[in-house]
N, C-alpha and C positions, 0 to 999 in steps of 0.2 A: 409904564411906558417907557420903549426905549427908541431912541434914534444911535441908527449906529449905517455913515452915511447916506445914503441912499433908501436904509430901508427905516420901516417901522416898524416894534417887534413889543406885543402885546401880550404880557405873558405872563399878566397880575389879570385878578379880572375891574371887570369894569363895570361902573355901576351909573347907574344915570348925574351924578351928581359927577361923572366925569365925560358927560357928554360934552360939554365944554371945549372942556379940554382934549378931546380927543376931537373935533369937528376942526380947531386948531392949528387939529397932529396928520394931521389927514389932510388940510390944506391946500398943505404946506407944498408951493414950489421941485423943492426938492425931492422930498419922500416920490418915489418910485413904484414900491413894492413895500405892499401893505400884510404881516407876518402874525397869520395869531393862533398863540403854543395857548390856547387858555381854552374851557371849555364857561368858564362863566362868566358873563358878560347880556347887561341889561337888555331886553327889548327895540330902548330907544338907538342905543351904539349896533345897533345889531342890522335896521335899518337901518342909518347912515353911511354901515361898511356897503348893505347893496347898494347904496345910491353909487358914493366911489365907485366902487366896484367890473363899472364900464368905461370907469379913460386913467386905473390902476389893477394894477395886478395887487391881487389878496389867491396871500397864500397859505391856506387851512389845513394843522398840525393837526384839527380835528375829528374824527370821521361824523359826530353829529351832526356841528353844526357845519364840514363840508358837504354835508348832502341838502342848505338848501340854498351854498350858493352853488352845486352839480343843478339846482333844475331857473338857471338863473336865466332867461332870452333875454333879449337887448332887440330890439327892430327900429 
């Protein structure tokens, strides 16, 4: 995970062991955009990203993972 200005870039594998670091990064008030450039994300980490997608912009550069985010509807 790399932070550039207001963007968190996830370009490497994110495992369950990385969950605490991911939560810390996505809850950082300075992060406005989360960019996903990998297809190797654990289900627990993906759930955290689904939850934050309501409040922060999530850009997914992987067609498989993007399909999950396309079907999320917030009420």
